[in-house]
FIZAMI-295456 format. One record per residue (C-alpha): residue in one letter; chain; residue number from 1; x, y, z. Coordinates in nm, 3 decimals. Layout:
<sites>
+------+-----+-----+---------+---------+---------+
| type | mol | seq |      xx |      yy |      zz |
+------+-----+-----+---------+---------+---------+
|    A |   A | NUM |       X |       Y |       Z |
...
+------+-----+-----+---------+---------+---------+
</sites>
This chain:
<sites>
+------+-----+-----+---------+---------+---------+
| type | mol | seq |      xx |      yy |      zz |
+------+-----+-----+---------+---------+---------+
|    M |   A |   1 |   8.054 |  25.701 |  -5.238 |
|    K |   A |   2 |   8.156 |  25.379 |  -5.065 |
|    K |   A |   3 |   7.940 |  25.468 |  -4.763 |
|    I |   A |   4 |   7.635 |  25.530 |  -4.983 |
|    F |   A |   5 |   7.692 |  25.202 |  -5.162 |
|    A |   A |   6 |   7.728 |  25.017 |  -4.829 |
|    L |   A |   7 |   7.409 |  25.178 |  -4.696 |
|    L |   A |   8 |   7.228 |  25.082 |  -5.016 |
|    I |   A |   9 |   7.336 |  24.717 |  -4.979 |
|    I |   A |  10 |   7.238 |  24.706 |  -4.612 |
|    S |   A |  11 |   6.897 |  24.857 |  -4.683 |
|    C |   A |  12 |   6.841 |  24.607 |  -4.967 |
|    M |   A |  13 |   6.925 |  24.323 |  -4.728 |
|    F |   A |  14 |   6.666 |  24.444 |  -4.476 |
|    C |   A |  15 |   6.403 |  24.484 |  -4.748 |
|    C |   A |  16 |   6.470 |  24.134 |  -4.880 |
|    Q |   A |  17 |   6.437 |  23.985 |  -4.532 |
|    K |   A |  18 |   6.096 |  24.148 |  -4.489 |
|    V |   A |  19 |   5.980 |  24.015 |  -4.827 |
|    I |   A |  20 |   6.101 |  23.665 |  -4.747 |
|    A |   A |  21 |   5.932 |  23.682 |  -4.406 |
|    A |   A |  22 |   5.603 |  23.764 |  -4.580 |
|    E |   A |  23 |   5.622 |  23.448 |  -4.793 |
|    K |   A |  24 |   5.386 |  23.168 |  -4.696 |
|    F |   A |  25 |   5.506 |  22.810 |  -4.743 |
|    G |   A |  26 |   5.296 |  22.495 |  -4.730 |
|    V |   A |  27 |   5.369 |  22.126 |  -4.722 |
|    V |   A |  28 |   5.158 |  21.828 |  -4.831 |
|    N |   A |  29 |   5.189 |  21.469 |  -4.714 |
|    L |   A |  30 |   5.100 |  21.287 |  -5.037 |
|    T |   A |  31 |   5.081 |  20.945 |  -4.871 |
|    N |   A |  32 |   4.823 |  21.076 |  -4.626 |
|    V |   A |  33 |   4.631 |  21.250 |  -4.905 |
|    M |   A |  34 |   4.620 |  20.929 |  -5.113 |
|    N |   A |  35 |   4.506 |  20.723 |  -4.813 |
|    E |   A |  36 |   4.226 |  20.966 |  -4.726 |
|    Y |   A |  37 |   4.110 |  21.059 |  -5.078 |
|    N |   A |  38 |   3.777 |  20.879 |  -5.129 |
|    Y |   A |  39 |   3.810 |  20.848 |  -5.508 |
|    A |   A |  40 |   4.159 |  20.694 |  -5.470 |
|    K |   A |  41 |   4.024 |  20.449 |  -5.209 |
|    N |   A |  42 |   3.745 |  20.343 |  -5.447 |
|    I |   A |  43 |   3.988 |  20.292 |  -5.735 |
|    H |   A |  44 |   4.219 |  20.092 |  -5.510 |
|    S |   A |  45 |   3.927 |  19.864 |  -5.415 |
|    K |   A |  46 |   3.831 |  19.816 |  -5.779 |
|    I |   A |  47 |   4.187 |  19.728 |  -5.873 |
|    Q |   A |  48 |   4.211 |  19.479 |  -5.587 |
|    S |   A |  49 |   3.883 |  19.323 |  -5.698 |
|    Q |   A |  50 |   4.013 |  19.286 |  -6.052 |
|    E |   A |  51 |   4.336 |  19.132 |  -5.920 |
|    N |   A |  52 |   4.130 |  18.883 |  -5.721 |
|    D |   A |  53 |   3.931 |  18.799 |  -6.035 |
|    I |   A |  54 |   4.257 |  18.734 |  -6.220 |
|    D |   A |  55 |   4.375 |  18.506 |  -5.937 |
|    K |   A |  56 |   4.049 |  18.310 |  -5.957 |
|    F |   A |  57 |   4.084 |  18.285 |  -6.334 |
|    V |   A |  58 |   4.435 |  18.139 |  -6.295 |
|    Q |   A |  59 |   4.314 |  17.889 |  -6.034 |
|    N |   A |  60 |   4.025 |  17.781 |  -6.258 |
|    A |   A |  61 |   4.259 |  17.743 |  -6.556 |
|    Q |   A |  62 |   4.495 |  17.529 |  -6.349 |
|    L |   A |  63 |   4.203 |  17.314 |  -6.235 |
|    K |   A |  64 |   4.080 |  17.270 |  -6.595 |
|    M |   A |  65 |   4.431 |  17.170 |  -6.706 |
|    K |   A |  66 |   4.456 |  16.922 |  -6.420 |
|    N |   A |  67 |   4.118 |  16.768 |  -6.509 |
|    A |   A |  68 |   4.190 |  16.756 |  -6.883 |
|    K |   A |  69 |   4.142 |  16.414 |  -7.042 |
|    S |   A |  70 |   4.465 |  16.432 |  -7.239 |
|    K |   A |  71 |   4.792 |  16.618 |  -7.254 |
|    E |   A |  72 |   4.681 |  16.774 |  -7.580 |
|    E |   A |  73 |   4.361 |  16.907 |  -7.424 |
|    A |   A |  74 |   4.562 |  17.041 |  -7.128 |
|    K |   A |  75 |   4.799 |  17.214 |  -7.370 |
|    Q |   A |  76 |   4.505 |  17.376 |  -7.555 |
|    I |   A |  77 |   4.355 |  17.496 |  -7.227 |
|    E |   A |  78 |   4.693 |  17.634 |  -7.122 |
|    E |   A |  79 |   4.743 |  17.826 |  -7.448 |
|    A |   A |  80 |   4.390 |  17.972 |  -7.442 |
|    S |   A |  81 |   4.425 |  18.065 |  -7.076 |
|    K |   A |  82 |   4.760 |  18.236 |  -7.133 |
|    K |   A |  83 |   4.613 |  18.454 |  -7.408 |
|    E |   A |  84 |   4.309 |  18.545 |  -7.199 |
|    L |   A |  85 |   4.526 |  18.611 |  -6.895 |
|    A |   A |  86 |   4.753 |  18.843 |  -7.095 |
|    V |   A |  87 |   4.449 |  19.043 |  -7.209 |
|    K |   A |  88 |   4.313 |  19.066 |  -6.854 |
|    I |   A |  89 |   4.647 |  19.184 |  -6.717 |
|    E |   A |  90 |   4.692 |  19.440 |  -6.996 |
|    N |   A |  91 |   4.341 |  19.577 |  -6.937 |
|    L |   A |  92 |   4.406 |  19.606 |  -6.565 |
|    K |   A |  93 |   4.736 |  19.783 |  -6.629 |
|    K |   A |  94 |   4.571 |  20.035 |  -6.865 |
|    Y |   A |  95 |   4.287 |  20.097 |  -6.620 |
|    S |   A |  96 |   4.529 |  20.138 |  -6.330 |
|    D |   A |  97 |   4.755 |  20.376 |  -6.523 |
|    N |   A |  98 |   4.464 |  20.591 |  -6.642 |
|    E |   A |  99 |   4.312 |  20.615 |  -6.297 |
|    L |   A | 100 |   4.648 |  20.698 |  -6.137 |
|    K |   A | 101 |   4.689 |  20.986 |  -6.384 |
|    K |   A | 102 |   4.340 |  21.113 |  -6.293 |
|    I |   A | 103 |   4.419 |  21.089 |  -5.922 |
|    Q |   A | 104 |   4.748 |  21.275 |  -5.964 |
|    T |   A | 105 |   4.579 |  21.547 |  -6.167 |
|    N |   A | 106 |   4.302 |  21.583 |  -5.909 |
|    I |   A | 107 |   4.553 |  21.607 |  -5.624 |
|    N |   A | 108 |   4.763 |  21.865 |  -5.808 |
|    D |   A | 109 |   4.451 |  22.071 |  -5.884 |
|    A |   A | 110 |   4.338 |  22.053 |  -5.520 |
|    V |   A | 111 |   4.682 |  22.162 |  -5.397 |
|    K |   A | 112 |   4.674 |  22.459 |  -5.637 |
|    Q |   A | 113 |   4.321 |  22.553 |  -5.526 |
|    V |   A | 114 |   4.411 |  22.541 |  -5.158 |
|    G |   A | 115 |   4.729 |  22.735 |  -5.230 |
|    K |   A | 116 |   4.537 |  23.010 |  -5.405 |
|    I |   A | 117 |   4.257 |  23.026 |  -5.148 |
|    E |   A | 118 |   4.496 |  23.027 |  -4.851 |
|    G |   A | 119 |   4.755 |  23.258 |  -5.014 |
|    Y |   A | 120 |   5.052 |  23.021 |  -5.021 |
|    N |   A | 121 |   5.352 |  23.123 |  -5.230 |
|    L |   A | 122 |   5.510 |  22.777 |  -5.237 |
|    I |   A | 123 |   5.381 |  22.428 |  -5.158 |
|    L |   A | 124 |   5.617 |  22.131 |  -5.138 |
|    T |   A | 125 |   5.585 |  21.765 |  -5.050 |
|    D |   A | 126 |   5.665 |  21.668 |  -4.693 |
|    S |   A | 127 |   5.963 |  21.460 |  -4.805 |
|    S |   A | 128 |   6.144 |  21.777 |  -4.917 |
|    V |   A | 129 |   6.077 |  21.992 |  -4.606 |
|    I |   A | 130 |   6.214 |  21.940 |  -4.260 |
|    Y |   A | 131 |   6.105 |  22.262 |  -4.095 |
|    G |   A | 132 |   5.937 |  22.589 |  -4.172 |
|    A |   A | 133 |   5.616 |  22.517 |  -4.358 |
|    T |   A | 134 |   5.251 |  22.468 |  -4.266 |
|    D |   A | 135 |   5.102 |  22.124 |  -4.331 |
|    I |   A | 136 |   4.798 |  22.171 |  -4.557 |
|    S |   A | 137 |   4.729 |  21.801 |  -4.619 |
|    A |   A | 138 |   4.394 |  21.804 |  -4.438 |
|    K |   A | 139 |   4.277 |  22.104 |  -4.640 |
|    V |   A | 140 |   4.378 |  21.929 |  -4.964 |
|    I |   A | 141 |   4.191 |  21.613 |  -4.858 |
|    N |   A | 142 |   3.880 |  21.818 |  -4.778 |
|    Q |   A | 143 |   3.902 |  21.990 |  -5.118 |
|    L |   A | 144 |   3.936 |  21.654 |  -5.296 |
|    N |   A | 145 |   3.651 |  21.486 |  -5.110 |
|    K |   A | 146 |   3.411 |  21.774 |  -5.183 |
|    K |   A | 147 |   3.382 |  21.654 |  -5.541 |
+------+-----+-----+---------+---------+---------+
</sites>
């Protein structure tokens, strides 16, 4: 009985090794994907442009305060500028957050599509894998930029 049990365990071990060997693992470099994803590049440019507009707004407000005819006028300009600046920053933050969520969703969808098409059983980020997986970042980038 012990011999049969031992043979059963050994045969299970060999079967499991063959199943594990048949698994296909992929890895994605998310930094590379973000840098090469055209939509993400466009959003990054738009955000930078809006940040530059905010910087110009602050400079103009400072100039208006400096050129004010009285301290009271400067104080009014400062208060109005602070309110407008807060609105601009909040709008930029909302826009940035919404777009980042879209980008993350698009990347996740592209990874899943590539995984299905290529037959991968598991796809991880490159920061969690040292060895033993195929880098599919370029395929993910191609999938994303098709849209």
